[in-house]
N, C-alpha and C positions, 0 to 999 in steps of 0.2 A: 594236973601239974603243968601240962603244956600251956594251959590258959594263964596260969599264974606266972609262969616263966615269960610268956609273951607280954603280959602286962608289965612285968618288972623291966623287961627290955625296953618297952615303950616309955616307961617312966625314966629309965636311965637316959634314953635318947632325948626326952623332953628336958631333962636336967642339964644336958650339955650346953655349953655356951653356943649361942646362935652362929657365931663365926666359924666354929669347928665343924659345922655341918655343910658349909658351903663347898661346892665343887670348884675345882680350878677352871677358870674361864679364860679362853684364848682370846686375847685382844690384838689390836693392830700392831702393838709393840712387839709381842711375841712372834707374830707373823713376819714383821720386818727383820727381827733378829735371825729367824730361821732362814730367810732369803739371803741375808748377808753371809751367814755361815756357809750355806750351800755354794754361794758365789765364790767365797774364799777357797773352799776345798776343791772346787771344780774349775778354778780359774785357768789352768792349763788347757783343759778340754774346751772351755768357752772361747779362749783366744784362738784356737784352731778353727772352731766352727764359725766365729764371727770375724775372721781375718779377711774382710772385704773392704776395699777402699771407701766405698760409699758409707758403710757402717762406721768405719773409723772417723770419717768426716762428721757424720751425724753425732756420734758420741762425743767428739771434741766440742761441737757447738752446744750440745746438751750440758756438758760439765761446765763449760765456760759461762753459760747463762745462769746456772744454779749457783756457782761459786761467786760470781759478781753480785747477784741479787740477794743472796742469803743474809749477809750482814745487815743490809737495810731492812729486810723483812723482820729479822729478830729485833732490831732497834724499834721498828714501828709497833710491833706487838707489845713490847715492854712499855712503851709510852702509852699505848692504848689501855693496857692493864692498869697502869698508874692513874690514868684519868678516871677509869671506871671505879677505882677503889678510893682515891684520895681527893678527887675534885668533885664536890657536890654540884648537881645541876643548878642549884639555886644561885651559885656564883655567876654563871652566865646569865641567869634570869635577871639578876640585879643590874647588870651593866647594859642590858638591852633597853632601848627607848620604848616608850609605850606605843608610839605610832608604828604600824606594821611596816610601812615603807622604809622608815629609817632603821627599824630593827633588822630588816633584811640586809642592809649594808654592813651593819655591825656584826651580824652573825656570819656573813661571808668572810670578813676579815678575821673573825675569831677562829676560823678554820686554820689560819696560819699558826696561831698560838696553841691550838688544841688539836694536835694531829691524831689520826686513827685510821684504821683500814676501813674499807667499805662495809664489811660485816659488822664492825664495832660501831660505826656511825648510825646504823639503823636503830639499835636499842638505845643509844644516847639520844637520838631525836625523839624516840618514844618516851624516854624519861623526861625530856624537856617539855613535851606536850602535857604529860601527866602532872607537871609542876606549874602549869599555867602559862608557859611560853606560847606566844602566837604561833600557830602551825606554819605560817609563811616563814618565820625566822627559823623554826626548828628544821624545816625542809631545806632551807638555804644552808644551814650548818651541815645537814646530812650530805649534801652534794659537795660542799667546800672542803670539809675536814679531810677526806681521803685524797684530795686532788691538789691542794695548794699548800700542804704542810711542808716544813723544812726537810723532813726525811725523803719525801717524794722528789722534791726539787733537787736535793743533793744527789739522789740516785739518778735522776735524769742527767745532771751535769756529768756524772761519772760515765754513764752509758753513752753520752754524746760529747766526748772530750773535744775541747777547742770550739764548741758551738754554743756559747752562752745565749745566743738568740733563740735556741730551741727551748731552753729553760724559761726564758721570758715569755715566749709564745704560749707555752703550756700553762704557765701561771695565769696569763691574761685570759686565755680561752676557757680554762676551767672556772676561774673566778666569775667571769661573765656568765657562764652557764648556770652556776649556782644562784647568782643574784637575779638573773632574768627569770628563772623558774620561781624564785621567791616572790618577785613582783607580780608575776602572772597568777600565782596562787592567791596573793593578797587581793587581787582585783576580781578574779573569777572563781577561786576555789570555794568549796562548800563543806562545812563540817560534817554534813550527813554522808559525804563520800568516805569519811574515815570511820572505821568501826569503833563502837562505843568503848570497847575495852582498851583501845589505844589512848583514850583521853582520860582514863581513870588515874588517880594519883598513885604513884609508886612509892613504896617505903624506901627510906634512905639506907645506905649501907651502914651497919652498926660499926662503931669504932673497933670493937674486938674482932671483927671479921674482915677488916680491911686487907690484911696481908693474904688471907685465904682468897678473897675476891680478886686481888691482884694476880695471884698465882693461877687461879682457875681461868680468869679472862685471858691472860697471856698465853696459857697452855692451849686453850680452845682456839684462839685466833691463830696461833702458830701452826696447829695441826690443820686447820681449815685452809689458811692462806698458803701453807707449805705444799699442801696437796695440789692447789691450783697452780702454784709455781712450777712444780714438777710436770704437771700436765701441759702447761704453756711451753716449758722448755722442750718437752717431747715433740709437741706440734711444731715448734720453731725449727728444731733439728730436722724433722721430717720434711717440712717445707723446703729447707735448704738443700736436701738431698733428692727428694722425689719430684719436686716441681722444677721444671727447666727454668733457667735464668731468663730466657727470652719471654716467658710468661710475665714475669715481673717487669720486663722491659716494655711489654704492651701496656701494663698499668701505668708505667711512667710516661708513656707517650699519650695516653688518654687519661688526663688528670682527674676528670670527673668520675670516671669508672674506678680509678684507683682510690679515690676518697670514699666512694660508696662501699667498695669491697672491704677496705680496711675498717670502716665503721661497723659493717656487719660482722667482720672477724672479731672486733673488740667485744661485741655483744656475746658471741658464741664462745670465745675462749675464756671469758670471765676471769681474767688475771687479777692478782693483787696489785694495787697501785704502786707498791714499793718495788715491784719486780717487772712491771710491764715495759718500762723503758728499755731494759736489756733485751727483751724479746723484739721490740720494734727496731732497735739498733742492729740486731743480727740480720734483718732483712735488708742487706746492703744495696740491693738492686733497685729498691723503691726510692722515689724522691721524698723530700722532707715533708711536704704538705700532707700526703696520706698518712705518714707516720704520726704527724702531729694530731690529726683527726683521731687516729687510733688511741692516742694517749689522752685526749680530751673526752672521748665517748666512753672508754672503758670504766673509769671510776664513777661515771654518772649513771650508766645503765648497762647491765648485762644480765644474763639469764639467772645467775645466783641472786643478784640484787632484786630482780623482779620477784623471785620466789620469797625472799626475805620481806620485801615490802608488802606482798600480798598476805603473808602470814602475820605480819605485825599490824598493818594498817587496814587490811581488808582488800578483797579482790576489786571492789568498786573503785577504790583509790588507785590500785596498781594499774588497772587497764586504762585509766585516764592519764596518770602521771608519767608512766614509762614511755609511751609513744611520743608525747610532747617533749620529754627530756631528750629523747633520741634526736629529734629534729633540731631542737635548740642547741644541743651539744655539737652537732655537725656544723650548724651555721656559725656558732661562736668559734669553733676550731678553724674553720675556713677563713673567717674574717681576721682572726689573730695571725694566721699564717700569711695572709696577704699583706697585713700591716707590718709584721715583724720580719718575716722571712722573704717578703717580696715575691710570693708565689711558691717559694720553697722547692725549686727544682733540685 
């Protein structure tokens, strides 16, 4: 009888809908809600514990950076999702010239019309290669799209009010970085450096799944980029509180050291291009040229982009492309700063 009952129970379990047997899974959303609830309930105690002038200053900087950058971040990921869902890669393929050198110039300017964050530009470049676009043009678009699009330029203008020269310098430095890297690849790049799977043809998004693709792309980009924004705002507020102002004064006095430090910081922080201008602007003690280099290097190469490029195009590609991009971005940023900002003190 026990065996029969056991078999019957197993049959009943098998006959249940699959969804009814799933256990509740704790995700980041539930964790965030729990943290917010605890913070609301314990806000009186938290205010007493953290009633320190330095912490108040740091929290003010953190909130200011997040509030200023968040609208541009949301707009950027919405546009990125729309491109992934509704703009077939073949549209860009048709307008690109056959010659790789000319295609690089068009792909660089296409970044102005087809914005996207760094994370989104890597799969878009992969899709372009899969549909027969020359790798030099696809890589130019990869570097240009997150750096010279209208969302990033408007965010830069808001972060640096009354300084339109900073917007122009960022545009020129970033566009030059993308196009120089494209021309370098067209002359010396080799297809065997790119993993074979990155060159395979990708299926187009089906018409019935476009809205789902839009929602999933926008949600994924927002979660990833939002996390980097919060991290960047935390580090920015910590730098403002923990690092003495005279340290930044030293970087201002030694402009070469300031440029190199800010370039390395851009690689390590790995900020979203829609938000990095607000972090740079918060470092008020630094001169303009190191800030500009920070803004040019960040969208071109950072730790998360290196990981994405290695995973998408292969390690052989990433270990060659990333260091050259870093050097070219610093050079183009400095040249743009000297030409537009006059040295940018």
